[in-house]
C-alpha positions, 0 to 999 in steps of 0.5 A: 148080407152082414151088413143088413145082420148088423142093422138087426142086430142094433134095431134089436138092442134099441127095442130092448132098450125101449121094452125095459125103459117102458117097464122101468117107468111101469115099475116107477108107478107102483109104490116103491118102485116096484122095490122092498122098501127095507127104511123102516124105524131102525133100519140102520141096526142092521148095517154090518161093517167091519170099516170104523168110519163107514160103521159110525156114519151109517148110525144116527149123529149126536143132534136130537132130531124134529120136523116141520112141513110146508104144503106146496101148490105144485101136485107133484111136490104135495109137501115141503118134509123137513127134518133139522137138528132141535137144537137150531130152535134155541140159538142163532147157527146157521146149518148146512142144507140137504135136498133128497132127489126121491127114486121111481116111485118112492116119496118120502113119507115112503122113506121117513126113517132116513131123513131123521138119521141124517138130520141127526148129522146136523143137517137140514133135511130136506125132501116132496112128495114126488115119485116122478124127479128124474128131469130136475123140475121138482127138486129146483121148484122145493130148493127154491121154496127153500131159498124163499123159506117164508118169514115166520118158519123155525127154519127163518135165518138158520139154512146155511145157504153157502152150505147146501149139498143134494142127493139122488137115489134110481131116477132120483139120482138122474134129476139130482144130476139134472137138479145141479145142470140143469136149473138156474138154481142149480148153481146153490148146490155145493156138492152131490151124490147120488146113487144107482143113478139111472144110466145115461142111454135109459135116463134118455130114453125115460126123457130124463136126459143128462150131461155128466160133464157140466158137473163143477160140484164134488160128487160121490157116485155110487152103485152095487154089483148086483145084478138090478145095477149092473146085468153084465150086457152092454148098456148101448145094445141092450138093457145094462142093469140101472146104473152098469160099472161102464156109465159110472166110469164114463160118468168119472171120466166126464167130469173135470179133472179140476172137481173132487170126484169119487166113484165106488160100487156096494159089495153085491148090492142089489139097486133096491139096497143101495140108499140103506147099503151108501147111508155111511158113505153119504154122509160122511161125504156131506160132513166132509164137502158142507161142512169141512169135517176133517174126518169124515174126510180121513173116508176119501182123502190120500193114499190111506182112504178108508174107502179103498181098503173097506171089503164092503166097496170095489171098483174104486177111483178118486181124485184127492 
């Protein structure tokens, strides 16, 4: 009898996860992933932090930005959209590049103000219109396009191909991991960040299966403490939220200690708030890893790292 009950409980847990995965898929087909998109013009002005570097990097940087776009033969991508420092147009300098992998049902055009803010810190920032990014395929195709940018483009000869980062949110977090680990051109990335990446069991059920242990580049893993990211349930027996702490720990621990890595959770942040809530430290991570910015690095490095004493973040673990 006990054995039968155990089997029934396991089956129930599997059914719950499948059911939630189906719900997550339906939600992903809705505009903005079925959630509220708070990334509107000037969204960063409402952000507050007592940590000076988080506050600094959550705001625009010093560069005026410009925009260009390219049509794509891939229907899901639609357009490759690129924001960049306008100074790029009148010099010979090569600039670091960041590819952004969209959350569910959230094309770049639906959260456009995010991109120029990040570009204003001295990055070429690349997005596309795909709202189903979890397997990393369109990220890989977009990267290939940027690696072979048309010769008549303003960006030609201006991209530092030795300094490329990738960031992804929610479904796009799984997509970023897949882009780095499952495709040949994933070896071109030098750093990565994910915000509330779909946890491994959920990702597998959705067809976005990934193996974080394959990651060999500096990785910052972020999520929120809200119920939508961490329901408090065992994620292997029932729905654990999109990105529960246990999955963060599992992914972090699976990555070699030789790889610089950080995990942390934004206090009180719900799933749909993580893009705005993680903006400052995501920017700092990319500045540090792609440009060697020492001030940005002090957010993460050593016993006095700002992230360790920032009340906006908890459950912080790092290996540098």
